[in-house]
N, C-alpha and C positions, 0 to 999 in steps of 0.2 A: 462635576458637570451635571446640569439638570437633565434628567431622563424623562422625556415627554411621553414615553410609552407606559410609565408607571401610573397606577390609578390613584387619583387624589380624592379621598373620601372625607369631606368636611361635614361632620355631624354637628349642627348647631346646638341641638338639644343636649348631646353628650358634652360638648364644650361648656354649655351653660351650667350643667350639673357639676362638672369638675371645677369650674371657676367659682361658683357659689360655695362649693364645699371647701375650697381653699380659703376663701375670704371669711367663712364662718368661724375660723380660728380666731379672728379678730374680735368676735363677739365675746364679752366677758361671761364667765361661767354663771355668775349670779343672774345675768339677764336671761341666759338660756334656761336656768332653773325656774324663772318666773312663768315661763310658758310650757315647761315640761318638768314633771317630777320624776322622770325615769333616770336612774343612776347607772344602770348597766344592763347585762343580759344574763338570765339564768339558763345554763346549758344542761340538758339532760342527755346522758349517754346510756343507751340500753346495753346491758351486759348479762346475758343469760336471763335469769329471773329477777334481776335487780336493775335499778336506775341509779346511775352515778351522777350526782348533782355537783355542779361547780358554778361559781359566779364570776363573770368576766366584766371588768370595768376598764375600758381602753385596751391596753396590752397586758394587763395584769389578770391572771386567773387564780381564783381562790377556791379550793375544794370545800364543799359544803357538807355533803352527806352521801351515804350509800344506803338506798332504801330497797326493801323487798317489794315485789309487785303483788302485794296481798293486803289484807286488812291491817296488818302490823305496819306496813309501809305507809298506808293511808293516814294512820294515826300519827306516825312520826312526821309526815309532811305537814299536817295541820299544825303540829307543835312548832315546826320550823317557821311557818308563816306567822304564827302569833308572836314569835320571839325575834324575828328579823324583818323589819319593815321594808328593807330593800327588795326582798323576794316578792312581796305583794305588788310593788309598783313597777317591777322590771318585766319586760317581755320574756317569754319562755320559748326556747327552741329545742327540738330533738335533733341530735347529731349522731348519725349512724357510722359504724365502723365498717371495715372491710369484711366482717363476718355477715353483715346484713345487706350490703349493697356492693355493686361493682360499677366500674366506669370503663369507657372505651372512647378513644379518640377517633373522630371522623373527619373526613375532608369532603366538603359540600360545595356546590356552585355558589358563588357570591350572591346570586339572585335569590337564594333561599334565606338571606339574612333577615328579611322583614317578616318571615313566616316560618321560623325554625321549627316550632313545635309540630305544625301541621305537616311539614315536609318530612321530618323524621318519623312521625306517626305513620305516614303513608308507606314508608320503607322499613318499618320496625321489624318485620319478620325476616328481613335480609340482614339486619345488623345484630340480632339477638336470637338465641335458640328458643325464646319464649313467645307465646301468643300474646296479642295485645291485651286480652282480657285477664292475663295472669300478672301483669306488672303495672307499676307506676314509673314514670320516667320524667327526666328533666334534661334540658339542653343548655349548656353554658358556653358561649363563645370564648375562645382562648385569646388572651391579650398578647398575641405574637404577630410577627410579620408573615402575612399570607402570600402564597403564590398568586400571580395575576389570575383573576377570575375564580379563585378558590377561597374557601372560608373554613378554618380549622375550629372544631368545636369538641367539647367533651359531652358524651352521652352517659348520664348516670341512671342506673336501673335498680329498682328494688321490687321484690315480690309484693303483690297486693296484700297477701295474708300477713306479711311481716308488718306493713304499715297499719293495716286495720287492727291487728293485735296490739301494737304499740299505742295506737290512738285510744282504743277501748280501755287499756290499762291506765294510761295517763289521765284520761277523762274521769275514770273511777277514783283516781287520787286527787282530783280537783285541778289537774294541770290542763291548760288549754294552749297547745303549741301554736306559736305564730307561723312557724314553718318547720319543715324537716329538711336537713341537708346532709352531705356526706363528708366525713372527716378529712378524706384525702383531697377533696375539692371544696373546702369549707367556704361559706359565704363571708365576704368582708362585712362584718356587722355594721360599722359606721356608714357604709355606702349602701343604703337601703334600695336604691333604684336598680342595683345590679344583682339583687338576690334571685336565685332560682329556688323552687319549692317542690319537693317530692310529695307534699301533702295535697291530695286532690281538692279541687275547688269546693266540693260539697262539704268537706270537713274543716275548711279554714274558718277561723273566727271572724265575725262581723265587727269591724272596728268603727268607732265613732269618728266622723270626719271633722267635727267642730274643733277639738284640740289641735288637730293637725293643720287646719285652716288658720287658726289664730297664730300658731307657732310659725307657719310659713309666711303669714302676712307681716309679722314683726321682723323676722329675719330678712324677708324680701325688701321691706322698706329701708332697712339699714343698708342692705347691699346695693339697692338702686342708687342711693346717694353717693356711694363710692364708685358706682359704675358709670355715672354720667360722663365723667371726664375721660373715660377709657373706651367708651363704646364706638365713637366715631373712627378711631384708627382700626379697630377690629372690623367695622363695617366696610371701610375702604379696602382692607386686605381681603375680605370676603368677596367683594366685587372683582378684585384682581384674580382671585382664585377661580371664580366662575368663568371669567373671560379665558383664562388659561385652560380650564376644563373643556370649554367649547372648542378650542383649537385641538386639544387632545382627542376629543370625540370625532372631529373631522378626520384626523389622521387615522384613528382606529377604523373608521368606515372604509377608508381607502385600503387599509391593511387587510380588512375582511374580504374586500373584493379580490385582492391579490391572492389571498388564501383560497378563495373559491375557485379562481382560475387554476391555481396549482392543483387543487383537488380534482378538477375536471381533467387536467392533463394526465394526472396519475391514473385516473380511471380509464382514460383512453389507452394509455400505455399497457395497463393490465389486460384490457380486452385484446389489444394487438398481440401481446405475448401468448394469451390463451389461444388465439386463432392460429398463430405460428406453431404452437405446441400440437394443436389438433391436426394441423396440416402435415406435420412431420411425423405423426404417429404411424401412419400407413402411407404407402405409395399412392400417387395419383392414378385415376382410372386409366388415363392414356398410357401410363407406364405399364400397368398391368396388361393391357391389350397388346402393347408393343412386345412385352416379354413373352406372352403366349404365342404371338406370331413367330417369334424367334425359336422358342423351344419345341413347338409342335411341328412335326414334319409334314410334307405335302401329302403323304398317304393317309394322314389322319385328318378328319374334319369334325367340326362341332355343329350340332343341330340346335343347341340351347346353351346359353351362358347367363348367369345372374350373379351380380356382386351386391352384397348387403352385409352391413355390420362386420366389416373386415373379413368376410368369408366369400369365396368364389365357388359357385356350383356350375358344373359343366356336364353336358350330355353329348355323346357323339359316337363315331365308329372309328376303329383303328385295326390294322392287321394284328397288332400285338398290344392290347390295352394294358397289360401288366407292366410294360416298360414305362408307361406314362408316369407311374408313381415315383420312380427313381429320377426321371427327368425333371419333374416338378420340384422334388425335394432338393435337387442340386442347385436350384435357382436361389438367388440371394434375396428374393422378395416373397417366396412361397415356403410354407412349412406345414407339417401335419397333413400331408396329402393322403387321402383314403377313399376307398370305394364305398358308396352308400347303398349300393344294390349289386346283386350278383352280375358278373359279366356273362352276356349271352352272345350267341353267333347268329348273324342274319342269314336266313336260308337262301336268300337271293345273291347278296353281295359277298357272302362268306366272310364278312368283316365282323369283328367283335364289338358288340354294343356295350358301352360303359357309361356309368354315372359317377363322377368324382367330385368330392368336396375338398377344398384346400384353403388354408388360412393365409391371408396376406399380411406381411409384417414389413416394417421399415428396415432398410438394410444399408444405411450410409447417409448420403447427401439428402438435402431437403426435397429433392425431386423423387426420392425413393429408388433411384436407379443404381445406387451403390457407389456413385462417383462422389469423391470428396471435393 
């Protein structure tokens, strides 16, 4: 059953690259060789103070040499170039192992897809223990099914000093790497458009555009002839997908409105719960006054009373002020009753003057009266 809530992402450019790549297999190798003299890729793997060289042609990898990163290695590499024409004409890449680089899987908002490098660079200190000026990094989207609104990518990190040292040593040997990648997340060499590169822009070689333009023009002309009979069905399908996407967008807008309403309701419920909690923490003022009128006898009177921050302060006169402490402590809503000043006797009324502070606490039902 068709799920209208799923995201339909039709990337025409990606489809075109895939389609032309598949059709390029129909081009005879001799024709390809007329416009490109490259036969494979020279892969350089750093290992301690050595460079391990191998030659990859398609899926076949052939060990070439193991060179020291010094004057001896430079001489050996020059000899290899003079004896093997393939190495001269093939692009060279440096492939790092887990000793030199690390990777980390991230989940990002799908909106970051068009600007991955900048988005990750902005949050780099949150993803890694390194400062931005200490590392080079690259971001590679994973070819997996993502959660709605999310994009899973791999962040590959290498110390700047590692790359700079490798570049200086390889340059001294006459090697100009096209790019640097990571063994555990190696680039698909035939698919050039999907390459990531740990080599900073300032160190990348400047490639001539003319051979690439000629090669692309010849291959493109051949493919356009094949595509003419196929493009119309794809175009109609694309229009249908756009129409369906418009309907999906409308449904998503309505869903967002519902989600906003639900969020507002949840916020109101939380505020209500907080108010109820605050209300039931201490008894209401009317309950406090009612309780005082019940506890304090007619021969005792109050001249002053103040309630603030769950604390009640009272001043007054009583025939026996010391009994008031036990009377208040026996109440369900009062605790920690205490005199805050010495008890004195009025010379006229012969009554004891007192000043008492007592804490008010909740003692049962929501009205603070102790009733369930």
